[in-house]
C-alpha positions as CSV (number, residue, x, y, z in Angstrom):
1,M,-22.6,-97.8,-53.8
2,T,-19.0,-98.1,-54.9
3,N,-17.0,-101.2,-55.3
4,P,-15.0,-100.7,-52.0
5,E,-18.3,-100.2,-50.2
6,I,-19.8,-103.3,-51.7
7,L,-16.7,-105.3,-50.8
8,A,-16.8,-104.0,-47.3
9,R,-20.5,-105.1,-46.9
10,L,-19.6,-108.6,-48.3
11,E,-16.8,-108.9,-45.8
12,A,-19.0,-107.9,-43.0
13,N,-21.5,-110.5,-44.2
14,F,-18.8,-113.1,-44.3
15,H,-18.1,-112.5,-40.6
16,R,-21.9,-112.6,-39.9
17,I,-22.4,-116.0,-41.7
18,K,-19.2,-117.4,-40.0
19,K,-20.7,-116.5,-36.6
20,I,-24.0,-118.2,-37.5
21,I,-22.1,-121.3,-38.5
22,Q,-20.1,-121.2,-35.3
23,E,-23.2,-120.8,-33.2
24,E,-24.6,-123.9,-34.9
25,E,-21.3,-125.7,-33.9
26,M,-20.6,-126.6,-37.5
27,W,-17.5,-124.5,-38.2
28,E,-15.3,-127.7,-38.0
29,R,-17.0,-128.9,-41.2
30,V,-15.8,-125.9,-43.1
31,P,-12.7,-126.6,-45.1
32,E,-9.6,-124.7,-44.2
33,E,-9.4,-123.0,-47.5
34,C,-12.9,-121.4,-47.0
35,R,-12.2,-119.9,-43.6
36,E,-10.8,-116.6,-44.7
37,F,-12.8,-113.8,-46.5
38,S,-13.2,-113.9,-50.2
39,V,-16.4,-113.4,-52.2
40,E,-16.2,-117.0,-53.4
41,N,-15.8,-118.2,-49.8
42,L,-18.8,-116.1,-48.7
43,W,-20.9,-117.8,-51.3
44,A,-19.7,-121.2,-50.2
45,L,-20.5,-120.4,-46.6
46,V,-24.0,-119.1,-47.4
47,K,-24.7,-122.2,-49.5
48,F,-23.6,-124.4,-46.7
49,S,-25.7,-122.5,-44.3
50,Y,-28.8,-122.6,-46.5
51,F,-28.6,-126.3,-47.1
52,G,-27.9,-126.9,-43.5
53,G,-31.0,-125.0,-42.5
54,F,-29.2,-122.3,-40.5
55,I,-30.5,-119.5,-42.7
56,D,-33.5,-118.8,-44.9
57,V,-34.0,-117.4,-48.4
58,G,-34.3,-113.8,-47.2
59,Q,-31.0,-114.1,-45.3
60,V,-29.3,-115.6,-48.4
61,R,-30.4,-112.6,-50.5
62,E,-29.3,-110.2,-47.7
63,L,-25.9,-111.8,-47.2
64,L,-25.1,-112.0,-50.9
65,L,-26.6,-108.7,-51.8
66,L,-29.0,-110.3,-54.3
67,E,-32.0,-108.6,-55.9
68,R,-35.4,-110.2,-55.4
69,G,-35.7,-113.0,-57.8
70,Q,-32.0,-113.6,-58.3
71,F,-31.9,-116.4,-55.9
72,R,-34.6,-118.3,-57.8
73,R,-32.2,-118.5,-60.8
74,I,-29.2,-119.5,-58.6
75,L,-31.0,-122.2,-56.6
76,P,-31.2,-124.9,-59.2
77,Q,-27.5,-124.5,-59.9
78,W,-26.7,-124.9,-56.2
79,Y,-28.8,-128.1,-56.1
80,E,-26.9,-129.5,-59.0
81,E,-23.6,-128.6,-57.5
82,V,-24.6,-130.4,-54.2
83,R,-25.8,-133.3,-56.1
84,Q,-22.6,-133.7,-58.1
85,K,-20.0,-132.7,-55.4
86,G,-21.8,-133.4,-52.1
87,C,-21.7,-130.9,-49.3
88,W,-19.8,-130.3,-46.1
89,L,-22.8,-131.7,-44.1
90,C,-22.3,-135.1,-45.7
């Protein structure tokens, strides 16, 4: 897959996760600066959705295009970030 193809998939996944958050009626919790597509914002929305219980591990991997096992290495970092900075659910 080329970079433009990957970017197009990530942007489509951004819109998928945005829809999931809106269906959970939690979009108002998302900061303004995270409401437009960027890879960083996609990660932020996926993290929010995972900790909010809107998506599961399989969906995290699918939305972020992660290989099996990569999420296990990322998860402790996410927990630490939420512990230090809080989350949009708080």
